[in-house]
N, C-alpha and C positions, 0 to 999 in steps of 0.2 A: 141779187143772189148773195148769200153770205156763206163763208167757209172759214175754216180755221187757218192760222198762220202757216202751218206746215203744208197744207194743201195749196195755199196761195203761193208760197215760195216754190213749190213744185211746178205750178203753172207758169211762174216767171222763168224758171229754168228751161221749160219746154217751149218758151217763146209764144205762149198762148195769148198774151195781152197785146192789144194795140197800144195801150198806154197803161201805166200804173205808177203809183207813188205811195210812199209811207209818210203819213201826215199825223202828227201828234200820236205816234205809236200805233196807228191803225193803217192797214193796207187798204187802198182803194184802186180799182182798175176796171178796164173795159176789155172783155175778151174779143179777140179778133173776128172769129167766125161769124157770129150773128150780125156784126156791123157790115162786113164785106158782103154777106148774103143780101142784106137789105139794099146796099148801094148798087149791087149788081142787078137788082130788080128795078132800079130807077127811083128808089125811095130815098128821101132825105133822112139824115140821122142827126140828132141834136145831142151834144154832150154837155153835161154840167160837171166840168172838171177844173182843176186849178192850173196854174201856169206851167207846172212841171209836166202834166199830162198833155197840155196843148203843145208844148215844145216837142214832146215825143212824137205826137201825131204829125206835126209839121215835118219833122225829120224823116218820117217814113216815105215822104214824097209819093203818096198814093195817086192813082190816076183819076182822082175825083176832085171836084172843086171844093176847096175848104175856105170858109168865111169865119173869121175868129172875132169874138166879142169879149171884151173885158168889162165886167159889170162892177161899177163903183158905188159905194154908199154916198149919200149927200154930205155926210160929215162923219168924223170919227166917233162923235157922241152917239149918233144914230146907229152906227155900226155896233158899238158896244151895247146899246139898248137892245138891238135885234138879237145879238148873240146871247145876251143875258135872259131874254124872254123865251128861249128854247127850254127843253126839259132840264131837270135838275142836273143831270150828268154834264150837259153842255155848259151850264153855269160855272162849273168848276174849271173849264178851259177857256172861258171868255177872255180872261186876262192874258192867257198864253197866246191866244189868237191875235189879240191886239198888239202884242209885242212883235209878232211876225208881220203884221199888216204893213208897217213902215218899210219893210224889205219887199214884201210881195207887191205893193202898189207900184214899185219901180218897173215892173214887167209890163205895164200898160203899153209901152212904146212898141212892143213886139206883136201887137194885135192889129187887125184891120180896122176895128172900130172899138171905141170905148163909150159906154152908155152909163149915165148916172141913174140909179134906181131910187128916185125920189118918190115915185108913185108907180106901183106894180103895173097897172094897166097902161100907163103912158110909156113905161119902159118896154113893155111887150110890143106896143104899137110901133115904137121907134125901131126896135130890132126887126120886126116884121117888114117895116117899110124899107130898111136898109138891105135886107135879104132880097126883097122883091126888086129893088133897084139894081142889085148885083146880078141877079139872074137875068133881068130884062134889059141890062145896060141903060138903065134910067138914071135920072139925076138923083143925087144923094144929098139929103139935108143933114150935113155933118160939119160941125165947127171944131176943128182940131185945136184951135187956139183956146177956145172955151175949156176943152178937156185939159190942155196943158196947165191952164190957170187953176182948174179944179184940183188936179193932182198936186200942184204946188201947195195949195191950201191944206190938202189932206196930209201932206208930208211935214207940215210944221209941228 
């Protein structure tokens, strides 16, 4: 759903958001009511949000299981290519996003899991497998040392 800045700011003031952030002069947020309604019905909810929103949701200490994933690109070059291949408006901010990436990537440590999106289908399967393992207390195929090395490579 889209709204203007004035209405968005009113929603913030009324504490209507579970999370929100202002990123590159645009507000993004998730309203509380639909999420809580779905969770109360036993449905899972998946968020596609940045680290700011994830921190806000974690700090709410909701009575629901929260599993967090930080999705990384295979390289900075591929990230720039992906950002640049979006519509023309996004091409204008690809450089700006790349400048923020070095800072943003440092937040990986605050997540339950970090997954490298080298191949969309494999990334999806990895996340699905980790969610299933979390829910069913199964074994997790997760190599934190590999992630640490990958983050170091991206931080150069």
